[in-house]
C-alpha positions as semicolon CSV with decimal commas, in nm:
position;residue;x (nm);y (nm);z (nm)
1;X;0,000;0,000;0,000
2;X;0,139;0,341;-0,095
3;X;0,165;0,616;0,165
4;X;-0,159;0,803;0,222
5;X;-0,159;1,155;0,079
6;X;-0,208;1,315;0,425
7;X;0,122;1,161;0,541
8;X;0,294;1,266;0,219
9;X;0,166;1,621;0,260
10;X;0,292;1,624;0,621
11;X;0,639;1,511;0,507
12;X;0,630;1,759;0,219
13;X;0,572;2,048;0,460
14;X;0,868;1,932;0,672
15;X;1,110;1,894;0,378
16;X;1,370;2,172;0,361
17;X;1,267;2,417;0,092
18;X;1,400;2,724;-0,074
19;X;1,179;2,905;-0,321
20;X;0,943;2,607;-0,353
21;X;1,223;2,358;-0,403
22;X;1,424;2,141;-0,173
23;X;1,803;2,192;-0,175
24;X;2,011;2,118;-0,485
25;X;1,716;2,145;-0,725
26;X;1,483;1,866;-0,619
27;X;1,127;1,980;-0,682
28;X;0,907;1,771;-0,455
29;X;0,579;1,900;-0,594
30;X;0,674;1,811;-0,951
31;X;0,798;1,458;-0,875
32;X;0,537;1,274;-0,673
33;X;0,695;0,929;-0,702
34;X;1,049;1,042;-0,609
35;X;0,909;1,226;-0,310
36;X;0,715;0,921;-0,197
37;X;1,026;0,707;-0,233
38;X;1,223;0,962;-0,028
39;X;0,960;0,948;0,246
40;X;0,953;0,568;0,237
41;X;1,335;0,554;0,253
42;X;1,334;0,778;0,561
43;X;1,083;0,536;0,717
44;X;1,283;0,230;0,605
45;X;1,002;0,113;0,374
46;X;1,186;0,073;0,040
47;X;1,331;-0,274;-0,011
48;X;1,669;-0,317;-0,176
49;X;1,550;-0,486;-0,496
50;X;1,876;-0,466;-0,690
51;X;2,205;-0,280;-0,698
52;X;2,339;-0,106;-1,006
53;X;2,707;-0,188;-1,010
54;X;2,782;0,028;-1,312
55;X;2,644;0,178;-1,627
56;X;2,811;0,305;-1,939
57;X;2,679;0,505;-2,233
58;X;2,849;0,576;-2,562
59;X;2,731;0,789;-2,851
60;X;2,868;0,741;-3,198
61;X;2,806;0,859;-3,549
62;X;2,817;0,594;-3,817
63;X;2,671;0,497;-4,151
64;X;2,363;0,277;-4,130
65;X;2,269;-0,004;-4,371
66;X;2,127;0,256;-4,613
67;X;2,451;0,453;-4,617
68;X;2,299;0,739;-4,416
69;X;2,492;0,909;-4,139
70;X;2,316;0,845;-3,806
71;X;2,390;0,906;-3,439
72;X;2,334;0,601;-3,219
73;X;2,367;0,556;-2,844
74;X;2,460;0,232;-2,671
75;X;2,408;0,174;-2,299
76;X;2,534;-0,114;-2,086
77;X;2,393;-0,163;-1,735
78;X;2,532;-0,413;-1,483
79;X;2,302;-0,497;-1,190
80;X;2,314;-0,741;-0,902
81;X;1,985;-0,917;-0,816
82;X;1,990;-1,172;-0,533
83;X;2,365;-1,217;-0,570
84;X;2,340;-1,274;-0,946
85;X;2,520;-1,035;-1,179
86;X;2,315;-0,938;-1,485
87;X;2,446;-0,732;-1,776
88;X;2,213;-0,574;-2,030
89;X;2,292;-0,365;-2,336
90;X;2,061;-0,167;-2,560
91;X;2,082;0,082;-2,845
92;X;1,862;0,388;-2,846
93;X;1,802;0,705;-3,039
94;X;1,975;0,894;-2,758
95;X;2,166;0,817;-2,439
96;X;1,860;0,833;-2,212
97;X;1,656;0,607;-2,440
98;X;1,943;0,356;-2,449
99;X;1,981;0,365;-2,068
100;X;1,607;0,323;-2,019
101;X;1,598;0,021;-2,251
102;X;1,910;-0,140;-2,100
103;X;1,794;-0,091;-1,739
104;X;1,452;-0,244;-1,807
105;X;1,583;-0,522;-2,031
106;X;1,670;-0,776;-1,760
107;X;1,607;-0,731;-1,390
108;X;1,586;-1,103;-1,325
109;X;1,299;-1,199;-1,095
110;X;1,156;-0,845;-1,116
111;X;1,112;-0,843;-1,493
112;X;0,743;-0,938;-1,483
113;X;0,674;-0,646;-1,246
114;X;0,816;-0,387;-1,486
115;X;0,714;-0,532;-1,822
116;X;0,434;-0,274;-1,866
117;X;0,648;0,022;-1,758
118;X;0,727;0,288;-2,016
119;X;0,875;0,636;-2,017
120;X;0,614;0,881;-2,149
121;X;0,777;1,222;-2,100
122;X;1,128;1,356;-2,043
123;X;1,199;1,714;-1,933
124;X;1,525;1,890;-1,859
125;X;1,576;2,211;-1,668
126;X;1,906;2,388;-1,622
127;X;1,916;2,528;-1,268
128;X;2,208;2,766;-1,308
129;X;2,405;2,896;-1,604
130;X;2,721;2,787;-1,775
131;X;2,869;2,459;-1,883
132;X;2,901;2,344;-1,521
133;X;2,529;2,392;-1,460
134;X;2,323;2,167;-1,236
135;X;2,056;1,984;-1,435
136;X;1,716;1,867;-1,312
137;X;1,552;1,588;-1,510
138;X;1,186;1,501;-1,469
139;X;1,065;1,173;-1,612
140;X;0,701;1,080;-1,643
141;X;0,630;0,709;-1,657
142;X;0,320;0,500;-1,714
143;X;0,238;0,139;-1,640
144;X;0,007;-0,114;-1,801
145;X;-0,292;0,016;-1,599
146;X;-0,247;0,369;-1,735
147;X;-0,130;0,510;-1,401
148;X;0,129;0,786;-1,442
149;X;0,393;0,918;-1,205
150;X;0,689;1,155;-1,215
151;X;1,041;1,108;-1,086
152;X;1,333;1,347;-1,059
153;X;1,711;1,334;-1,085
154;X;1,951;1,621;-1,015
155;X;2,320;1,636;-1,103
156;X;2,577;1,848;-1,286
157;X;2,585;1,551;-1,529
158;X;2,267;1,521;-1,740
159;X;2,316;1,146;-1,790
160;X;2,353;1,090;-1,416
161;X;2,043;1,303;-1,344
162;X;1,851;1,105;-1,607
163;X;1,964;0,772;-1,461
164;X;1,860;0,880;-1,110
165;X;1,510;0,957;-1,239
166;X;1,496;0,630;-1,436
167;X;1,600;0,432;-1,129
168;X;1,334;0,598;-0,914
169;X;1,072;0,516;-1,176
170;X;1,163;0,147;-1,180
171;X;1,183;0,124;-0,801
172;X;0,853;0,309;-0,761
173;X;0,688;0,059;-0,997
174;X;0,830;-0,231;-0,795
175;X;0,708;-0,078;-0,467
176;X;0,359;-0,004;-0,596
177;X;0,337;-0,354;-0,746
178;X;0,426;-0,513;-0,412
179;X;0,733;-0,689;-0,554
180;X;0,910;-0,901;-0,289
181;X;1,263;-0,800;-0,195
């Protein structure tokens, strides 16, 4: 059972805020699922489903089978589920698409819980100027029932911020599905 909205609102009012945002760019109001996971983590209510040991993303330009110049991204994600190491790779039309596909490709015993999960929206906001800017990524996801939720990632590295939001989306789906740890 997910946290009741009255408890979430209580935690939301106690979260440190500055100008409507928590520190370092996390926007609690815009990322309901990430906020709920944060609250559950504080209460010790988020199981450790899997550990990401590493991920890697490469972007290359090459000629496709039709001789056209294309840009392709390849992501490799290594996870540990119940002591088993699983490595998945996927190509995508961009680094975030490739990471999303690779992360959801094989999560072992949790695969059936996330099979209906899909990314439906991806938004990026630069929080301060310059090439060293902090980036906030909001990802909207949807499951097979049509339920939607939003997760957030914040980092100076846009790929890292994106992966944080992707991870929260997968973990939120596992929590709401009642997946066993």
